[in-house]
N, C-alpha and C positions, 0 to 999 in steps of 0.2 A: 556433418564430420567430412572434412577431404584434406588431403594433403598435395600440395604440387608437385608433378611429374613432368620432366621433358626428357629430350634426348641427353641434353647437358648436363641436365639437375636430376636425376633419377630419385635423389631424397630430398625433394626441398620440404618445405617446413609446413605447417598446418594452415590453411586458406579458406578455410569453412566460414562463408557468411551468416550473419545475423537473419530472422527470419522477421517479417513485416508484421505489425499489429492488426490484429482484427479489426472489422469495420464497427464503428459505433453507430446507435439508433440516435438520432437528436431530433427532439422538439424546438421550432422556431415559431415565436408570435407574428403574426400577421395580421394586420390591422384591416385589411379589405376581407376577411374572413367573417363569418357570423354563425356559423355551424361547423358541428363535426361531421357531417353528411358524408364528406367525400372519404373518411375511416372508417364509415358505417361499414361496411362489406369487405372490409379489407382486414380477415379477421388475424393471417400470420403474416409476417414482415420478417424477412431474413436478410440479414447481413453477410458481407462477403468475408472469408477467411482471407488473414495476410498469407503473401508468396513466401514460400520456403527460401531459405536463403542458398547459394550458391556458390559454387568455387570461384576462384580468383578475389575473394573477399567481397562478392557482392552481396548485400543485403536486399532481401525480399522487399517489394513493393506492399505497403500496408493496404488493407483492405478500402475500399468505397464507401465513406461515410453514408448512410440514407439520412434525408434531412425530412423531417415532416411538418410541412405548415400547418400551424393550430390560431384558432383566434385566441385574442386576451381572455383570459379570464379562465383558461383551461388549465384543469388539474390533475396533477398525475398521483396515482392510489395503487402500490401495491395489492394484486389481487388476493394473495395469500394470505398476510397482515391485516390488511386495511389501514395501513400508514400512508398519509399523505408525503409525498415526497417533494414535491415542489410546486409551483404555480408560475404559470405566464403571466406575466401582466403587461410586458412594454412590446413594442411593434421592434421587429429585429432581434427581441432577446432569444438565448440561446439554451437549451439546458439537455445534459446527457440524460437520457430514459435507461437506456441499457449499454454498458460500454464493451467494446472488444477486447478481446486478451492479448496481452502483452506477446509480442513475438520472441522466440527463442534466441539463445546466443551460440555464433558457430564454435567449432574447437579453435579456432584463431583468437577468440577473445581470451581465451584460459591457457595462451603461451607466455611463458613467464623463464626467468632465467635458470632456475630450477626446474621447471616443467617445458620444454621445450617441443616436444611432441606429442601435445593431448591427443587423447584417440577417445573423446567423448566431446557432447554437446549439450547444451540444454534445451529443453523441448520448450515449445510456446504453451502460453496455457491454453487451457481447452475453450471452446465457445460455452455461453452461458444461454442457458433459456429461461423466460420468466413473463408472466402473464402480468398485464397492467391494465387498468383502468383508467382512461380520459374520460374525465367530467367538464362539463363546461358552466359555468357561473355566469347568468345574463349578466353584462356591464352595461348598465346605465344611471343617467343621473338621476332619476326619480323613480322611487321605487313604490306603487301602491301597496298599501297595507290594509285588510279591512276582514271582515267576515264573509262567509259566502255571500252573495246575492246584494252587495252592498254597496253597488254601481260602477264598481273599477273599469269594467269591459266596456260599459257604454258613455264612460268618459273618455277613456282610451281611443273609442271610433270616433268621438266626436271633436277633440284636439287633434289627431292625426288620420293619417290615412289606413291605419292597421284596421284590419276587419277581424276581430277575434268573436267567437259564437257568445251569443246574449240571448237568454232566455229567463224565465221567471220563475227559475228554480235553483237550489244550492248546487255549486261545484259543475256550473256551466263550464268553466275555465279549468282547464285540465293540463294546460300547459302552459309556461309565460309566453306574453306577446311582448312585442318591444313595437312602440312607434315614435315616430320625430314629431315634436310640436313645434310647429313654426313659431315664433317671437316678433316681436318689431326689429324693423331694419335688419330684415333677414336674417336675422338670429334665431339661434334652435337650440333643443335642449332632446334628448331620450328618454321616454316614459317607459318602464316595465308594468305590465299587469299580473301581477300572482296571483295565482292560484288560490283562493279564500284559506283563512285560517280559523280553527277553533280551538275551543279552551283544549287544554292537553295535546295540543299538536307537535310538541315537543317530543310528547312521549310515544308518538305513532299514532295517533287518533285521526281521523277525517285522511286528508291526504299526508298528513304527519310530516315528517322533517325534509321530505322528496324535493321540497320547492324551497325551504326556507333558508337555503343555503345561496340560493340567488339575489337574496335582499342584503346578504354580505356586500355586494359588489354595487352596491347603489351608492350615490353622495348623499342624496336626500329621501327621509322616508315621510310619504304624505297617506296619514292614516284618514281612511274615510269610514264614516260612519253614518248611517241613513237618519234622519229628523224624527222619525217614528218609532225611534229607539225607545225601547221604556226606560234606561238607563245610560245614556252616552257617555258619562264619568266611569259607569263599570265596564261599560265595553273596552272603552279606552285603555284601561287599567289591564282587563285580561290580555288584550293584544299586545300592550307593553311588556306584561310580563311574560309571552310566551317567546317573545323575540329575546328578552332577559336569559331567560332559561336556556334557549338554544342556543346564545353565545352572547355573554354578559357587554361584549364590545359593542353591539347593536343599541346600548342604552344611551353611549356617546354621540350617536349619530344625530344630525340635525332632522328636524321634523316639523311638520306642519299639521293639522287638522280640519279637514273637510266634511261640514256635517250636508249631508247630499239628499236628493230627493224634495228640495223644499218649495217645487211646484205644488205638492198637493198638501204644503201647511198655511194655515192663515198667518199674514202678516204679525199679527201681535204673538204668535207660537215663538218668534225667533226672541222676543224679550224673554220669555220664561224659558226656554232652552239654552239663553247665555249664562243663566244663573247655575246651570249643571254643565258648564265645562270646564275641563282642567285649565288650570292659572298660568300653567308654564309653559303653553305653546300656541303659536299665532293660528288663530281659525278664520275660516272663512265661511259662508253658506252659499253653497252652490246647487244648481239642476243641470245637469247634463242634456237632458232633455229637452228644455225651456231655456237650454242658453244663457242661463243665469248665474251670474259671479264668475264667470269663468276667465275674463280678462285679468278681474281683482286677483283670482287665482294663478293665473300665469306671471302676475306681477309679483307677486308674494314667492311665487319659486324660482323665479329669475335674482331677485334682490338675495334669497339665501343661496342659491348656487353661487352667486359672484359675492359672497360678503368674506372681506379680509380675515385670513386667518390669524389668529390673537399669538 
């Protein structure tokens, strides 16, 4: 609140300016980022206040927005309610994570024909404090789906330069791993090794839903079941059901089936196995260790990824 005063005008009118708005905290998609590690140790982020309005109808400057670059697939969640607020999916896309308060109005704003000398001003909105959770969903062309120790990490290590941990026991993979798979004519696609799923994973068993969300971001699902499985059809149905229970939309994603570890099977086994395979999904027999069927697998994947949308 301010009134103009001068030597020749001792009773000037109101000239209090409006205040500037507080700074926003904004998330911006950056396709060159793959992790949120740059934010891991930045626990508190403070945005500036807007500047106060001043005399001579001067409006205060707005607070300088804070822009945080994040990889594509980043999800913002309110820490108190657990509600998903938005997801960053495109390069350069911006979303306001937390809005700054609006600036108040100076007393000059309230001057009128009937109120020529208002002696009050509107205060600005107070700053807001909130906790937000940022989660990253792995963005890949192909997601590997299977029970623990189905050969997913071995396949990724053979087809790409990724070096996931490989061992002969369940739940070797504890974090998703990404690898770039080279294809013909200098083309390539991204493959993600997702930690193994077990029955009732959607209820929290095993590694639970901790990594199931990463499957939502994959264009194609590659189910992997070992050839020495007691019932391939049943294992496929269990895996498919877990995905459906977690998110029914995953049922509509394109999928392929790879029968793994065929280097330990006799040739005639394949004919016996074929009769116990799901009828509605393309399949291929592979052995990552013996490098068998890998080119056929890549051909199937590439054809599926580039299949025209109906």
